[in-house]
BADO-841794 format. One record per residue: z, y, x of N, C-alpha, C, CB in turn; residue in one letter; residue number from 1. Coordinates in steps of 0.2 Angstrom, whole numbers, plus 5000, padded with zeros to 4 digits. Glycine has a CB too. Example, Ala and Ser with C-alpha at 12.3 -4.5 7.8 and 13.67 -1.06 7.14 Angstrom:
BEGIN
@nw: 5039	nv: 4972	nu: 5066	caw: 5039	cav: 4978	cau: 5062	cw: 5039	cv: 4984	cu: 5066	cbw: 5045	cbv: 4978	cbu: 5057	r: A	k: 1
@nw: 5035	nv: 4989	nu: 5064	caw: 5036	cav: 4995	cau: 5068	cw: 5039	cv: 5000	cu: 5064	cbw: 5029	cbv: 4997	cbu: 5070	r: S	k: 2
***
This chain:
BEGIN
@nw: 5118	nv: 4952	nu: 5014	caw: 5114	cav: 4947	cau: 5012	cw: 5108	cv: 4947	cu: 5016	cbw: 5112	cbv: 4948	cbu: 5004	r: M	k: 1
@nw: 5105	nv: 4942	nu: 5019	caw: 5099	cav: 4942	cau: 5023	cw: 5093	cv: 4944	cu: 5019	cbw: 5098	cbv: 4935	cbu: 5026	r: P	k: 2
@nw: 5089	nv: 4947	nu: 5023	caw: 5083	cav: 4949	cau: 5019	cw: 5079	cv: 4943	cu: 5016	cbw: 5078	cbv: 4953	cbu: 5025	r: V	k: 3
@nw: 5077	nv: 4944	nu: 5010	caw: 5073	cav: 4939	cau: 5007	cw: 5077	cv: 4934	cu: 5004	cbw: 5068	cbv: 4936	cbu: 5011	r: G	k: 4
@nw: 5084	nv: 4934	nu: 5004	caw: 5088	cav: 4929	cau: 5001	cw: 5087	cv: 4929	cu: 4993	cbw: 5096	cbv: 4930	cbu: 5003	r: A	k: 5
@nw: 5087	nv: 4923	nu: 4990	caw: 5086	cav: 4923	cau: 4983	cw: 5093	cv: 4924	cu: 4979	cbw: 5083	cbv: 4916	cbu: 4982	r: A	k: 6
@nw: 5098	nv: 4922	nu: 4982	caw: 5105	cav: 4922	cau: 4979	cw: 5109	cv: 4928	cu: 4981	cbw: 5108	cbv: 4915	cbu: 4979	r: V	k: 7
@nw: 5112	nv: 4932	nu: 4977	caw: 5117	cav: 4937	cau: 4979	cw: 5124	cv: 4934	cu: 4978	cbw: 5116	cbv: 4943	cbu: 4975	r: R	k: 8
@nw: 5128	nv: 4934	nu: 4983	caw: 5134	cav: 4931	cau: 4983	cw: 5140	cv: 4936	cu: 4983	cbw: 5135	cbv: 4927	cbu: 4989	r: T	k: 9
@nw: 5139	nv: 4942	nu: 4981	caw: 5144	cav: 4947	cau: 4981	cw: 5144	cv: 4950	cu: 4974	cbw: 5143	cbv: 4953	cbu: 4986	r: T	k: 10
@nw: 5150	nv: 4953	nu: 4972	caw: 5151	cav: 4956	cau: 4966	cw: 5153	cv: 4963	cu: 4967	cbw: 5156	cbv: 4952	cbu: 4961	r: T	k: 11
@nw: 5153	nv: 4967	nu: 4961	caw: 5156	cav: 4974	cau: 4962	cw: 5159	cv: 4975	cu: 4955	cbw: 5150	cbv: 4979	cbu: 4963	r: S	k: 12
@nw: 5163	nv: 4980	nu: 4955	caw: 5166	cav: 4983	cau: 4949	cw: 5165	cv: 4990	cu: 4948	cbw: 5174	cbv: 4981	cbu: 4949	r: Q	k: 13
@nw: 5164	nv: 4992	nu: 4942	caw: 5163	cav: 4999	cau: 4941	cw: 5170	cv: 5002	cu: 4939	cbw: 5158	cbv: 5001	cbu: 4935	r: T	k: 14
@nw: 5171	nv: 5009	nu: 4941	caw: 5177	cav: 5012	cau: 4939	cw: 5177	cv: 5016	cu: 4933	cbw: 5179	cbv: 5016	cbu: 4945	r: M	k: 15
@nw: 5171	nv: 5017	nu: 4930	caw: 5170	cav: 5020	cau: 4924	cw: 5163	cv: 5017	cu: 4921	cbw: 5169	cbv: 5028	cbu: 4925	r: E	k: 16
@nw: 5162	nv: 5019	nu: 4914	caw: 5156	cav: 5017	cau: 4911	cw: 5150	cv: 5018	cu: 4915	cbw: 5156	cbv: 5020	cbu: 4904	r: A	k: 17
@nw: 5145	nv: 5013	nu: 4916	caw: 5140	cav: 5014	cau: 4920	cw: 5133	cv: 5011	cu: 4916	cbw: 5141	cbv: 5011	cbu: 4927	r: S	k: 18
@nw: 5128	nv: 5013	nu: 4919	caw: 5121	cav: 5010	cau: 4917	cw: 5118	cv: 5007	cu: 4923	cbw: 5117	cbv: 5015	cbu: 4913	r: V	k: 19
@nw: 5117	nv: 5001	nu: 4923	caw: 5114	cav: 4998	cau: 4929	cw: 5107	cv: 4996	cu: 4927	cbw: 5118	cbv: 4991	cbu: 4931	r: I	k: 20
@nw: 5102	nv: 4998	nu: 4932	caw: 5095	cav: 4997	cau: 4932	cw: 5093	cv: 4992	cu: 4937	cbw: 5091	cbv: 5003	cbu: 4932	r: T	k: 21
@nw: 5089	nv: 4987	nu: 4936	caw: 5086	cav: 4983	cau: 4940	cw: 5079	cv: 4985	cu: 4942	cbw: 5087	cbv: 4975	cbu: 4938	r: S	k: 22
@nw: 5077	nv: 4985	nu: 4948	caw: 5070	cav: 4987	cau: 4950	cw: 5068	cv: 4981	cu: 4954	cbw: 5070	cbv: 4993	cbu: 4954	r: I	k: 23
@nw: 5062	nv: 4978	nu: 4952	caw: 5059	cav: 4973	cau: 4956	cw: 5057	cv: 4975	cu: 4963	cbw: 5053	cbv: 4970	cbu: 4952	r: T	k: 24
@nw: 5057	nv: 4970	nu: 4967	caw: 5055	cav: 4972	cau: 4974	cw: 5048	cv: 4975	cu: 4975	cbw: 5055	cbv: 4965	cbu: 4979	r: K	k: 25
@nw: 5043	nv: 4972	nu: 4971	caw: 5036	cav: 4975	cau: 4971	cw: 5036	cv: 4982	cu: 4968	cbw: 5032	cbv: 4970	cbu: 4967	r: S	k: 26
@nw: 5040	nv: 4983	nu: 4963	caw: 5040	cav: 4990	cau: 4960	cw: 5043	cv: 4995	cu: 4965	cbw: 5044	cbv: 4990	cbu: 4954	r: A	k: 27
@nw: 5049	nv: 4993	nu: 4969	caw: 5052	cav: 4997	cau: 4974	cw: 5047	cv: 4998	cu: 4980	cbw: 5058	cbv: 4994	cbu: 4976	r: M	k: 28
@nw: 5044	nv: 4993	nu: 4982	caw: 5039	cav: 4994	cau: 4988	cw: 5033	cv: 4999	cu: 4986	cbw: 5036	cbv: 4987	cbu: 4990	r: L	k: 29
@nw: 5031	nv: 4998	nu: 4980	caw: 5026	cav: 5003	cau: 4977	cw: 5028	cv: 5010	cu: 4977	cbw: 5023	cbv: 5000	cbu: 4970	r: S	k: 30
@nw: 5034	nv: 5011	nu: 4974	caw: 5037	cav: 5018	cau: 4974	cw: 5038	cv: 5021	cu: 4981	cbw: 5043	cbv: 5018	cbu: 4970	r: M	k: 31
@nw: 5041	nv: 5017	nu: 4985	caw: 5042	cav: 5019	cau: 4992	cw: 5035	cv: 5021	cu: 4995	cbw: 5045	cbv: 5014	cbu: 4996	r: L	k: 32
@nw: 5030	nv: 5018	nu: 4994	caw: 5023	cav: 5019	cau: 4997	cw: 5020	cv: 5025	cu: 4994	cbw: 5019	cbv: 5013	cbu: 4996	r: A	k: 33
@nw: 5021	nv: 5026	nu: 4987	caw: 5017	cav: 5031	cau: 4983	cw: 5021	cv: 5037	cu: 4982	cbw: 5014	cbv: 5028	cbu: 4977	r: T	k: 34
@nw: 5027	nv: 5037	nu: 4982	caw: 5031	cav: 5043	cau: 4980	cw: 5035	cv: 5046	cu: 4986	cbw: 5036	cbv: 5041	cbu: 4974	r: E	k: 35
@nw: 5033	nv: 5051	nu: 4989	caw: 5036	cav: 5053	cau: 4995	cw: 5043	cv: 5056	cu: 4994	cbw: 5032	cbv: 5059	cbu: 4999	r: P	k: 36
@nw: 5044	nv: 5060	nu: 4988	caw: 5050	cav: 5062	cau: 4987	cw: 5056	cv: 5057	cu: 4985	cbw: 5050	cbv: 5067	cbu: 4980	r: K	k: 37
@nw: 5053	nv: 5052	nu: 4982	caw: 5058	cav: 5046	cau: 4981	cw: 5060	cv: 5043	cu: 4987	cbw: 5055	cbv: 5041	cbu: 4976	r: F	k: 38
@nw: 5055	nv: 5042	nu: 4991	caw: 5056	cav: 5038	cau: 4998	cw: 5061	cv: 5042	cu: 5002	cbw: 5049	cbv: 5038	cbu: 5002	r: S	k: 39
@nw: 5060	nv: 5049	nu: 5002	caw: 5065	cav: 5053	cau: 5006	cw: 5072	cv: 5053	cu: 5003	cbw: 5062	cbv: 5061	cbu: 5005	r: E	k: 40
@nw: 5072	nv: 5053	nu: 4996	caw: 5079	cav: 5052	cau: 4993	cw: 5082	cv: 5045	cu: 4995	cbw: 5078	cbv: 5053	cbu: 4985	r: F	k: 41
@nw: 5078	nv: 5040	nu: 4994	caw: 5081	cav: 5033	cau: 4995	cw: 5083	cv: 5032	cu: 5002	cbw: 5076	cbv: 5028	cbu: 4993	r: F	k: 42
@nw: 5079	nv: 5035	nu: 5007	caw: 5081	cav: 5034	cau: 5014	cw: 5087	cv: 5038	cu: 5016	cbw: 5075	cbv: 5036	cbu: 5019	r: I	k: 43
@nw: 5088	nv: 5044	nu: 5013	caw: 5094	cav: 5048	cau: 5014	cw: 5100	cv: 5044	cu: 5011	cbw: 5093	cbv: 5055	cbu: 5010	r: A	k: 44
@nw: 5099	nv: 5041	nu: 5005	caw: 5104	cav: 5037	cau: 5002	cw: 5106	cv: 5031	cu: 5006	cbw: 5102	cbv: 5035	cbu: 4995	r: Y	k: 45
@nw: 5102	nv: 5028	nu: 5009	caw: 5103	cav: 5022	cau: 5013	cw: 5107	cv: 5024	cu: 5020	cbw: 5097	cbv: 5018	cbu: 5015	r: L	k: 46
@nw: 5105	nv: 5030	nu: 5023	caw: 5108	cav: 5032	cau: 5029	cw: 5115	cv: 5034	cu: 5027	cbw: 5104	cbv: 5038	cbu: 5032	r: L	k: 47
@nw: 5116	nv: 5038	nu: 5022	caw: 5123	cav: 5040	cau: 5019	cw: 5127	cv: 5034	cu: 5018	cbw: 5122	cbv: 5044	cbu: 5013	r: S	k: 48
@nw: 5124	nv: 5029	nu: 5015	caw: 5128	cav: 5023	cau: 5013	cw: 5130	cv: 5019	cu: 5020	cbw: 5124	cbv: 5018	cbu: 5009	r: R	k: 49
@nw: 5125	nv: 5018	nu: 5024	caw: 5127	cav: 5015	cau: 5031	cw: 5133	cv: 5019	cu: 5034	cbw: 5121	cbv: 5015	cbu: 5035	r: N	k: 50
@nw: 5132	nv: 5025	nu: 5034	caw: 5137	cav: 5029	cau: 5037	cw: 5144	cv: 5028	cu: 5034	cbw: 5136	cbv: 5037	cbu: 5037	r: S	k: 51
@nw: 5144	nv: 5028	nu: 5028	caw: 5151	cav: 5027	cau: 5024	cw: 5153	cv: 5020	cu: 5026	cbw: 5149	cbv: 5027	cbu: 5016	r: R	k: 52
@nw: 5149	nv: 5015	nu: 5026	caw: 5151	cav: 5008	cau: 5028	cw: 5154	cv: 5008	cu: 5035	cbw: 5145	cbv: 5003	cbu: 5027	r: I	k: 53
@nw: 5151	nv: 5011	nu: 5040	caw: 5154	cav: 5012	cau: 5046	cw: 5160	cv: 5015	cu: 5046	cbw: 5149	cbv: 5016	cbu: 5051	r: E	k: 54
@nw: 5161	nv: 5020	nu: 5043	caw: 5168	cav: 5024	cau: 5042	cw: 5173	cv: 5019	cu: 5039	cbw: 5167	cbv: 5030	cbu: 5038	r: D	k: 55
@nw: 5171	nv: 5016	nu: 5034	caw: 5176	cav: 5011	cau: 5031	cw: 5178	cv: 5006	cu: 5036	cbw: 5173	cbv: 5008	cbu: 5025	r: D	k: 56
@nw: 5173	nv: 5003	nu: 5040	caw: 5175	cav: 4998	cau: 5045	cw: 5180	cv: 5001	cu: 5050	cbw: 5169	cbv: 4995	cbu: 5048	r: L	k: 57
@nw: 5178	nv: 5006	nu: 5052	caw: 5183	cav: 5010	cau: 5057	cw: 5189	cv: 5011	cu: 5055	cbw: 5179	cbv: 5016	cbu: 5060	r: I	k: 58
@nw: 5190	nv: 5013	nu: 5048	caw: 5196	cav: 5015	cau: 5045	cw: 5200	cv: 5008	cu: 5044	cbw: 5194	cbv: 5017	cbu: 5038	r: D	k: 59
@nw: 5197	nv: 5003	nu: 5042	caw: 5200	cav: 4996	cau: 5041	cw: 5203	cv: 4994	cu: 5048	cbw: 5196	cbv: 4991	cbu: 5038	r: Q	k: 60
@nw: 5199	nv: 4995	nu: 5053	caw: 5201	cav: 4992	cau: 5060	cw: 5207	cv: 4996	cu: 5063	cbw: 5195	cbv: 4991	cbu: 5064	r: L	k: 61
@nw: 5206	nv: 5003	nu: 5063	caw: 5211	cav: 5007	cau: 5067	cw: 5216	cv: 5011	cu: 5063	cbw: 5206	cbv: 5011	cbu: 5070	r: F	k: 62
@nw: 5216	nv: 5011	nu: 5057	caw: 5221	cav: 5015	cau: 5053	cw: 5226	cv: 5011	cu: 5049	cbw: 5217	cbv: 5020	cbu: 5048	r: N	k: 63
@nw: 5232	nv: 5013	nu: 5048	caw: 5237	cav: 5010	cau: 5044	cw: 5235	cv: 5010	cu: 5037	cbw: 5244	cbv: 5013	cbu: 5045	r: S	k: 64
@nw: 5238	nv: 5006	nu: 5033	caw: 5237	cav: 5005	cau: 5026	cw: 5238	cv: 5012	cu: 5023	cbw: 5240	cbv: 5000	cbu: 5022	r: S	k: 65
@nw: 5243	nv: 5016	nu: 5025	caw: 5245	cav: 5022	cau: 5022	cw: 5240	cv: 5027	cu: 5023	cbw: 5252	cbv: 5025	cbu: 5026	r: E	k: 66
@nw: 5237	nv: 5027	nu: 5029	caw: 5231	cav: 5032	cau: 5031	cw: 5225	cv: 5030	cu: 5027	cbw: 5230	cbv: 5032	cbu: 5038	r: R	k: 67
@nw: 5224	nv: 5023	nu: 5026	caw: 5218	cav: 5021	cau: 5022	cw: 5219	cv: 5023	cu: 5015	cbw: 5217	cbv: 5013	cbu: 5022	r: R	k: 68
@nw: 5225	nv: 5023	nu: 5012	caw: 5226	cav: 5025	cau: 5005	cw: 5225	cv: 5033	cu: 5005	cbw: 5233	cbv: 5023	cbu: 5003	r: L	k: 69
@nw: 5227	nv: 5036	nu: 5009	caw: 5227	cav: 5044	cau: 5009	cw: 5219	cv: 5045	cu: 5010	cbw: 5230	cbv: 5047	cbu: 5015	r: A	k: 70
@nw: 5215	nv: 5042	nu: 5014	caw: 5208	cav: 5043	cau: 5014	cw: 5205	cv: 5041	cu: 5008	cbw: 5205	cbv: 5039	cbu: 5020	r: R	k: 71
@nw: 5206	nv: 5036	nu: 5005	caw: 5203	cav: 5034	cau: 4998	cw: 5205	cv: 5039	cu: 4993	cbw: 5206	cbv: 5027	cbu: 4996	r: L	k: 72
@nw: 5211	nv: 5041	nu: 4993	caw: 5213	cav: 5046	cau: 4987	cw: 5209	cv: 5053	cu: 4988	cbw: 5220	cbv: 5048	cbu: 4988	r: L	k: 73
@nw: 5208	nv: 5055	nu: 4995	caw: 5204	cav: 5061	cau: 4996	cw: 5196	cv: 5059	cu: 4994	cbw: 5204	cbv: 5062	cbu: 5004	r: L	k: 74
@nw: 5194	nv: 5054	nu: 4996	caw: 5187	cav: 5052	cau: 4994	cw: 5186	cv: 5052	cu: 4986	cbw: 5185	cbv: 5045	cbu: 4997	r: L	k: 75
@nw: 5191	nv: 5049	nu: 4983	caw: 5190	cav: 5048	cau: 4975	cw: 5191	cv: 5055	cu: 4972	cbw: 5196	cbv: 5044	cbu: 4973	r: L	k: 76
@nw: 5195	nv: 5060	nu: 4975	caw: 5196	cav: 5067	cau: 4972	cw: 5190	cv: 5071	cu: 4975	cbw: 5202	cbv: 5069	cbu: 4974	r: A	k: 77
@nw: 5185	nv: 5069	nu: 4978	caw: 5179	cav: 5073	cau: 4981	cw: 5181	cv: 5078	cu: 4986	cbw: 5176	cbv: 5076	cbu: 4975	r: N	k: 78
@nw: 5187	nv: 5077	nu: 4990	caw: 5188	cav: 5082	cau: 4995	cw: 5183	cv: 5081	cu: 5000	cbw: 5195	cbv: 5081	cbu: 4998	r: F	k: 79
@nw: 5180	nv: 5087	nu: 5003	caw: 5175	cav: 5087	cau: 5008	cw: 5168	cv: 5088	cu: 5005	cbw: 5175	cbv: 5080	cbu: 5011	r: G	k: 80
@nw: 5168	nv: 5088	nu: 4998	caw: 5162	cav: 5089	cau: 4995	cw: 5162	cv: 5096	cu: 4992	cbw: 5160	cbv: 5084	cbu: 4989	r: K	k: 81
@nw: 5156	nv: 5099	nu: 4991	caw: 5156	cav: 5106	cau: 4988	cw: 5160	cv: 5106	cu: 4981	cbw: 5149	cbv: 5108	cbu: 4986	r: E	k: 82
@nw: 5165	nv: 5111	nu: 4981	caw: 5169	cav: 5111	cau: 4975	cw: 5174	cv: 5105	cu: 4974	cbw: 5165	cbv: 5112	cbu: 4969	r: G	k: 83
@nw: 5175	nv: 5102	nu: 4979	caw: 5180	cav: 5096	cau: 4979	cw: 5187	cv: 5097	cu: 4978	cbw: 5179	cbv: 5092	cbu: 4986	r: G	k: 84
@nw: 5190	nv: 5092	nu: 4976	caw: 5198	cav: 5093	cau: 4975	cw: 5199	cv: 5093	cu: 4968	cbw: 5200	cbv: 5099	cbu: 4978	r: G	k: 85
@nw: 5195	nv: 5090	nu: 4964	caw: 5197	cav: 5089	cau: 4956	cw: 5201	cv: 5083	cu: 4955	cbw: 5190	cbv: 5089	cbu: 4952	r: E	k: 86
@nw: 5205	nv: 5083	nu: 4950	caw: 5209	cav: 5077	cau: 4948	cw: 5204	cv: 5071	cu: 4948	cbw: 5212	cbv: 5078	cbu: 4942	r: P	k: 87
@nw: 5207	nv: 5065	nu: 4950	caw: 5203	cav: 5059	cau: 4950	cw: 5201	cv: 5057	cu: 4943	cbw: 5207	cbv: 5053	cbu: 4954	r: I	k: 88
@nw: 5195	nv: 5056	nu: 4941	caw: 5193	cav: 5056	cau: 4934	cw: 5194	cv: 5049	cu: 4931	cbw: 5185	cbv: 5057	cbu: 4934	r: A	k: 89
@nw: 5196	nv: 5044	nu: 4935	caw: 5197	cav: 5037	cau: 4932	cw: 5204	cv: 5035	cu: 4933	cbw: 5192	cbv: 5032	cbu: 4934	r: V	k: 90
@nw: 5207	nv: 5031	nu: 4929	caw: 5214	cav: 5029	cau: 4930	cw: 5213	cv: 5022	cu: 4934	cbw: 5217	cbv: 5027	cbu: 4923	r: T	k: 91
@nw: 5216	nv: 5022	nu: 4940	caw: 5216	cav: 5016	cau: 4944	cw: 5223	cv: 5013	cu: 4944	cbw: 5213	cbv: 5018	cbu: 4951	r: L	k: 92
@nw: 5223	nv: 5007	nu: 4944	caw: 5230	cav: 5003	cau: 4945	cw: 5231	cv: 5003	cu: 4952	cbw: 5230	cbv: 4996	cbu: 4941	r: S	k: 93
@nw: 5238	nv: 5002	nu: 4953	caw: 5240	cav: 5001	cau: 4960	cw: 5237	cv: 4995	cu: 4963	cbw: 5248	cbv: 5001	cbu: 4961	r: Q	k: 94
@nw: 5236	nv: 4990	nu: 4959	caw: 5233	cav: 4984	cau: 4961	cw: 5226	cv: 4985	cu: 4964	cbw: 5233	cbv: 4978	cbu: 4956	r: E	k: 95
@nw: 5222	nv: 4989	nu: 4960	caw: 5215	cav: 4991	cau: 4962	cw: 5215	cv: 4995	cu: 4968	cbw: 5211	cbv: 4995	cbu: 4956	r: T	k: 96
@nw: 5219	nv: 5000	nu: 4969	caw: 5220	cav: 5003	cau: 4975	cw: 5221	cv: 4999	cu: 4981	cbw: 5225	cbv: 5009	cbu: 4974	r: L	k: 97
@nw: 5226	nv: 4994	nu: 4980	caw: 5228	cav: 4989	cau: 4985	cw: 5221	cv: 4985	cu: 4987	cbw: 5233	cbv: 4985	cbu: 4983	r: A	k: 98
@nw: 5218	nv: 4983	nu: 4982	caw: 5212	cav: 4979	cau: 4984	cw: 5207	cv: 4983	cu: 4988	cbw: 5208	cbv: 4976	cbu: 4978	r: E	k: 99
@nw: 5206	nv: 4990	nu: 4986	caw: 5201	cav: 4994	cau: 4989	cw: 5203	cv: 4996	cu: 4997	cbw: 5201	cbv: 5001	cbu: 4985	r: M	k: 100
@nw: 5209	nv: 4995	nu: 4998	caw: 5211	cav: 4997	cau: 5005	cw: 5214	cv: 4991	cu: 5009	cbw: 5217	cbv: 5002	cbu: 5005	r: I	k: 101
@nw: 5214	nv: 4985	nu: 5006	caw: 5216	cav: 4979	cau: 5009	cw: 5223	cv: 4979	cu: 5011	cbw: 5212	cbv: 4979	cbu: 5016	r: G	k: 102
@nw: 5228	nv: 4980	nu: 5006	caw: 5235	cav: 4979	cau: 5007	cw: 5238	cv: 4976	cu: 5000	cbw: 5238	cbv: 4986	cbu: 5009	r: T	k: 103
@nw: 5244	nv: 4976	nu: 5000	caw: 5247	cav: 4974	cau: 4993	cw: 5249	cv: 4980	cu: 4989	cbw: 5254	cbv: 4970	cbu: 4995	r: T	k: 104
@nw: 5250	nv: 4978	nu: 4982	caw: 5252	cav: 4983	cau: 4977	cw: 5258	cv: 4986	cu: 4979	cbw: 5252	cbv: 4979	cbu: 4970	r: R	k: 105
@nw: 5263	nv: 4982	nu: 4981	caw: 5270	cav: 4985	cau: 4983	cw: 5269	cv: 4990	cu: 4988	cbw: 5275	cbv: 4980	cbu: 4985	r: S	k: 106
@nw: 5265	nv: 4989	nu: 4993	caw: 5264	cav: 4994	cau: 4998	cw: 5261	cv: 5001	cu: 4995	cbw: 5260	cbv: 4992	cbu: 5004	r: R	k: 107
@nw: 5256	nv: 5000	nu: 4991	caw: 5253	cav: 5005	cau: 4988	cw: 5258	cv: 5009	cu: 4984	cbw: 5247	cbv: 5003	cbu: 4983	r: V	k: 108
@nw: 5262	nv: 5006	nu: 4980	caw: 5267	cav: 5009	cau: 4976	cw: 5272	cv: 5013	cu: 4980	cbw: 5271	cbv: 5004	cbu: 4972	r: S	k: 109
@nw: 5274	nv: 5010	nu: 4986	caw: 5278	cav: 5014	cau: 4991	cw: 5275	cv: 5020	cu: 4993	cbw: 5280	cbv: 5009	cbu: 4997	r: F	k: 110
@nw: 5269	nv: 5019	nu: 4995	caw: 5265	cav: 5025	cau: 4998	cw: 5264	cv: 5031	cu: 4993	cbw: 5259	cbv: 5023	cbu: 5001	r: F	k: 111
@nw: 5262	nv: 5028	nu: 4987	caw: 5261	cav: 5033	cau: 4981	cw: 5267	cv: 5037	cu: 4980	cbw: 5258	cbv: 5030	cbu: 4975	r: M	k: 112
@nw: 5273	nv: 5034	nu: 4979	caw: 5279	cav: 5037	cau: 4978	cw: 5281	cv: 5042	cu: 4984	cbw: 5285	cbv: 5032	cbu: 4977	r: N	k: 113
@nw: 5279	nv: 5040	nu: 4990	caw: 5281	cav: 5044	cau: 4996	cw: 5276	cv: 5050	cu: 4996	cbw: 5279	cbv: 5040	cbu: 5002	r: K	k: 114
@nw: 5270	nv: 5049	nu: 4994	caw: 5265	cav: 5055	cau: 4994	cw: 5267	cv: 5060	cu: 4988	cbw: 5258	cbv: 5052	cbu: 4992	r: F	k: 115
@nw: 5270	nv: 5057	nu: 4983	caw: 5272	cav: 5061	cau: 4977	cw: 5278	cv: 5065	cu: 4979	cbw: 5274	cbv: 5057	cbu: 4971	r: R	k: 116
@nw: 5283	nv: 5062	nu: 4983	caw: 5289	cav: 5066	cau: 4985	cw: 5287	cv: 5071	cu: 4990	cbw: 5294	cbv: 5061	cbu: 4988	r: K	k: 117
@nw: 5282	nv: 5070	nu: 4994	caw: 5280	cav: 5075	cau: 4999	cw: 5276	cv: 5080	cu: 4996	cbw: 5277	cbv: 5071	cbu: 5005	r: Q	k: 118
@nw: 5274	nv: 5080	nu: 4990	caw: 5270	cav: 5085	cau: 4987	cw: 5262	cv: 5084	cu: 4988	cbw: 5272	cbv: 5092	cbu: 4989	r: G	k: 119
@nw: 5260	nv: 5078	nu: 4991	caw: 5253	cav: 5077	cau: 4992	cw: 5249	cv: 5076	cu: 4986	cbw: 5252	cbv: 5072	cbu: 4997	r: F	k: 120
@nw: 5253	nv: 5073	nu: 4981	caw: 5249	cav: 5071	cau: 4975	cw: 5254	cv: 5072	cu: 4969	cbw: 5247	cbv: 5063	cbu: 4975	r: I	k: 121
@nw: 5251	nv: 5072	nu: 4963	caw: 5254	cav: 5072	cau: 4957	cw: 5252	cv: 5065	cu: 4954	cbw: 5253	cbv: 5078	cbu: 4951	r: D	k: 122
@nw: 5257	nv: 5061	nu: 4952	caw: 5255	cav: 5054	cau: 4950	cw: 5259	cv: 5052	cu: 4944	cbw: 5255	cbv: 5049	cbu: 4956	r: Y	k: 123
@nw: 5256	nv: 5052	nu: 4938	caw: 5260	cav: 5049	cau: 4932	cw: 5254	cv: 5046	cu: 4928	cbw: 5263	cbv: 5055	cbu: 4928	r: N	k: 124
@nw: 5252	nv: 5041	nu: 4930	caw: 5246	cav: 5037	cau: 4927	cw: 5240	cv: 5040	cu: 4929	cbw: 5247	cbv: 5038	cbu: 4919	r: G	k: 125
@nw: 5239	nv: 5046	nu: 4929	caw: 5233	cav: 5050	cau: 4932	cw: 5235	cv: 5052	cu: 4939	cbw: 5230	cbv: 5056	cbu: 4927	r: K	k: 126
@nw: 5230	nv: 5052	nu: 4943	caw: 5231	cav: 5055	cau: 4950	cw: 5228	cv: 5061	cu: 4951	cbw: 5229	cbv: 5049	cbu: 4955	r: I	k: 127
@nw: 5232	nv: 5066	nu: 4954	caw: 5229	cav: 5073	cau: 4956	cw: 5231	cv: 5073	cu: 4963	cbw: 5232	cbv: 5079	cbu: 4951	r: E	k: 128
@nw: 5226	nv: 5074	nu: 4967	caw: 5227	cav: 5075	cau: 4974	cw: 5227	cv: 5082	cu: 4976	cbw: 5222	cbv: 5071	cbu: 4978	r: V	k: 129
@nw: 5232	nv: 5084	nu: 4980	caw: 5233	cav: 5091	cau: 4983	cw: 5230	cv: 5092	cu: 4990	cbw: 5240	cbv: 5093	cbu: 4982	r: H	k: 130
@nw: 5228	nv: 5098	nu: 4991	caw: 5225	cav: 5099	cau: 4997	cw: 5230	cv: 5098	cu: 5003	cbw: 5223	cbv: 5107	cbu: 4998	r: R	k: 131
@nw: 5236	nv: 5098	nu: 5002	caw: 5241	cav: 5096	cau: 5007	cw: 5240	cv: 5089	cu: 5010	cbw: 5248	cbv: 5097	cbu: 5004	r: S	k: 132
@nw: 5237	nv: 5084	nu: 5006	caw: 5236	cav: 5078	cau: 5009	cw: 5230	cv: 5078	cu: 5014	cbw: 5234	cbv: 5073	cbu: 5003	r: L	k: 133
@nw: 5225	nv: 5082	nu: 5012	caw: 5220	cav: 5083	cau: 5017	cw: 5222	cv: 5086	cu: 5023	cbw: 5214	cbv: 5087	cbu: 5014	r: L	k: 134
@nw: 5226	nv: 5091	nu: 5022	caw: 5229	cav: 5095	cau: 5028	cw: 5233	cv: 5090	cu: 5033	cbw: 5233	cbv: 5101	cbu: 5026	r: D	k: 135
@nw: 5237	nv: 5086	nu: 5029	caw: 5241	cav: 5081	cau: 5033	cw: 5237	cv: 5076	cu: 5037	cbw: 5246	cbv: 5077	cbu: 5028	r: A	k: 136
@nw: 5232	nv: 5073	nu: 5034	caw: 5227	cav: 5069	cau: 5037	cw: 5223	cv: 5072	cu: 5043	cbw: 5222	cbv: 5065	cbu: 5032	r: V	k: 137
@nw: 5221	nv: 5078	nu: 5041	caw: 5217	cav: 5081	cau: 5047	cw: 5221	cv: 5083	cu: 5053	cbw: 5213	cbv: 5087	cbu: 5044	r: L	k: 138
@nw: 5227	nv: 5085	nu: 5051	caw: 5232	cav: 5088	cau: 5057	cw: 5236	cv: 5082	cu: 5060	cbw: 5236	cbv: 5093	cbu: 5054	r: R	k: 139
@nw: 5235	nv: 5076	nu: 5057	caw: 5238	cav: 5070	cau: 5059	cw: 5246	cv: 5071	cu: 5059	cbw: 5236	cbv: 5068	cbu: 5066	r: D	k: 140
@nw: 5249	nv: 5074	nu: 5054	caw: 5256	cav: 5076	cau: 5054	cw: 5260	cv: 5069	cu: 5054	cbw: 5257	cbv: 5080	cbu: 5048	r: K	k: 141
@nw: 5266	nv: 5070	nu: 5056	caw: 5270	cav: 5063	cau: 5056	cw: 5271	cv: 5060	cu: 5049	cbw: 5276	cbv: 5065	cbu: 5060	r: P	k: 142
@nw: 5270	nv: 5064	nu: 5044	caw: 5272	cav: 5062	cau: 5037	cw: 5267	cv: 5056	cu: 5035	cbw: 5271	cbv: 5067	cbu: 5032	r: Q	k: 143
@nw: 5261	nv: 5056	nu: 5038	caw: 5256	cav: 5050	cau: 5038	cw: 5257	cv: 5046	cu: 5044	cbw: 5249	cbv: 5053	cbu: 5036	r: I	k: 144
@nw: 5261	nv: 5041	nu: 5044	caw: 5262	cav: 5037	cau: 5049	cw: 5256	cv: 5032	cu: 5052	cbw: 5268	cbv: 5032	cbu: 5048	r: Q	k: 145
@nw: 5256	nv: 5031	nu: 5058	caw: 5251	cav: 5027	cau: 5061	cw: 5253	cv: 5020	cu: 5061	cbw: 5249	cbv: 5029	cbu: 5068	r: E	k: 146
@nw: 5259	nv: 5018	nu: 5061	caw: 5261	cav: 5011	cau: 5061	cw: 5263	cv: 5009	cu: 5054	cbw: 5267	cbv: 5010	cbu: 5065	r: D	k: 147
@nw: 5262	nv: 5002	nu: 5053	caw: 5263	cav: 4999	cau: 5047	cw: 5270	cv: 4998	cu: 5046	cbw: 5259	cbv: 4992	cbu: 5046	r: E	k: 148
***
């Protein structure tokens, strides 16, 4: 959205119960000017968010839908973060996963079944991601194909 635009043209969906807070532009500018800790936190958040957006764009442009699904599952399971690797806390439909990675539900179904057979995930309504998926992605094993 361009700076200063009056109308927001995007939507978002929460994956779990959330509380949304709206902060006016003047209140945000005031806090950024007067609260150094908040400014530091917010700038760190923006830099992290921009990095994630860049990673997502690169992922979409250069990786197969199978690799994008593997990456998404790892992100949702918090692999790469301290104490990561817990079961995914929310139930996501295959259709939602497909929308998140830009492919069809049938392809997600195929890949989820393939990941389960290979022991990368447990999937029976709830998704539990195993470290073996991270190892496969990091080592670029042939089980995670590059071609669609």
